C-alpha positions as CSV (number, residue, x, y, z in Angstrom):
1,X,-155.1,94.7,64.6
2,X,-156.3,96.0,61.2
3,X,-153.9,96.9,58.5
4,X,-154.8,100.6,58.9
5,X,-153.8,100.4,62.6
6,X,-150.6,98.6,61.7
7,X,-149.8,101.3,59.2
8,X,-150.5,104.0,61.7
9,X,-148.5,102.3,64.4
10,X,-145.6,101.8,62.0
11,X,-145.7,105.6,61.1
12,X,-145.7,106.5,64.8
13,X,-142.8,104.3,65.7
14,X,-140.8,105.7,62.8
15,X,-141.3,109.2,64.2
16,X,-140.4,108.1,67.7
17,X,-137.2,106.5,66.5
18,X,-136.1,110.0,65.3
19,X,-136.3,111.7,68.7
20,X,-132.7,112.3,69.8
21,X,-131.5,111.6,73.3
22,X,-132.2,114.5,75.7
23,X,-135.4,115.5,73.8
24,X,-139.1,114.5,74.1
25,X,-142.3,114.7,72.0
26,X,-145.9,114.7,73.1
27,X,-148.2,112.0,71.9
28,X,-150.0,114.6,69.8
29,X,-146.7,115.9,68.3
30,X,-145.8,112.3,67.3
31,X,-149.2,111.9,65.6
32,X,-148.9,115.2,63.8
33,X,-145.3,114.4,62.6
34,X,-146.6,111.1,61.3
35,X,-149.2,113.0,59.2
36,X,-152.1,111.8,61.5
37,X,-153.2,114.7,63.6
38,X,-155.8,114.0,66.2
39,X,-154.6,110.5,66.7
40,X,-152.6,111.0,69.9
41,X,-154.4,108.2,71.7
42,X,-153.4,105.8,68.9
43,X,-149.7,106.7,69.6
44,X,-150.3,105.5,73.2
45,X,-151.9,102.3,71.9
46,X,-148.9,101.7,69.6
47,X,-146.5,102.1,72.5
48,X,-148.6,99.9,74.8
49,X,-148.5,97.1,72.2
50,X,-144.8,97.7,71.4
51,X,-142.7,94.5,71.3
52,X,-139.2,95.8,71.0
53,X,-136.6,93.6,72.7
54,X,-133.7,95.3,70.9
55,X,-134.8,98.7,72.3
56,X,-134.8,100.4,68.9
57,X,-137.9,102.5,69.8
58,X,-137.1,105.1,72.5
59,X,-140.6,104.9,74.1
60,X,-139.5,106.9,77.1
61,X,-139.1,110.0,75.0
62,X,-142.9,110.3,74.5
63,X,-144.8,112.3,77.2
64,X,-148.2,113.9,77.4
65,X,-149.0,117.4,76.1
66,X,-148.4,118.9,79.6
67,X,-144.9,117.6,79.6
68,X,-145.6,114.9,82.1
69,X,-145.1,111.2,82.2
70,X,-148.5,109.6,81.6
71,X,-149.3,107.1,84.4
72,X,-149.5,103.5,83.2
73,X,-150.2,101.7,86.4
74,X,-148.2,99.8,89.0
75,X,-145.5,98.1,86.8
76,X,-142.8,100.7,87.6
77,X,-142.5,102.0,84.0
78,X,-143.3,105.5,85.1
79,X,-140.3,105.6,87.4
80,X,-138.2,104.0,84.7
81,X,-139.2,106.5,82.2
82,X,-138.2,109.4,84.5
83,X,-134.8,107.8,85.2
84,X,-134.1,107.2,81.5
85,X,-135.1,110.8,80.7
86,X,-133.0,112.3,83.5
87,X,-130.1,110.1,82.4
88,X,-130.3,111.9,79.0
89,X,-130.3,115.3,80.7
90,X,-134.0,116.1,80.6
91,X,-135.0,118.2,83.6
92,X,-138.3,117.9,85.5
93,X,-139.8,120.9,87.3
94,X,-141.1,120.8,90.8
95,X,-144.5,119.5,89.7
96,X,-143.0,116.7,87.6
97,X,-143.3,118.7,84.4
98,X,-140.8,118.9,81.5
99,X,-140.4,122.3,79.9
100,X,-141.6,121.5,76.4
101,X,-140.2,124.7,75.0
102,X,-136.7,123.6,76.2
103,X,-136.9,119.8,75.7
104,X,-139.6,119.4,73.1
105,X,-138.5,118.0,69.8
106,X,-140.4,118.9,66.6
107,X,-144.1,118.9,66.4
């Protein structure tokens, strides 16, 4: 990974650490809060590459711009993300959407 990517990822992870329990941010909102608008996909890359055994980065609080959990495949992390968010009081609508006006943090 280049230094520029490392710096971007560090900025994204710093923003994600500020999201309090019970709130979510979209990938785009994280990028904007980090001062890097139009880099939402890089937020996803940073989270995919995350090695955080201490759990200091609350990755589960980042959702897509529609307020949905972005599918990641068959590893079960989608279900885990929903369980973690619901455990913090985040409510999902009938179509699996989070009301970003109610639960969206910053951005």
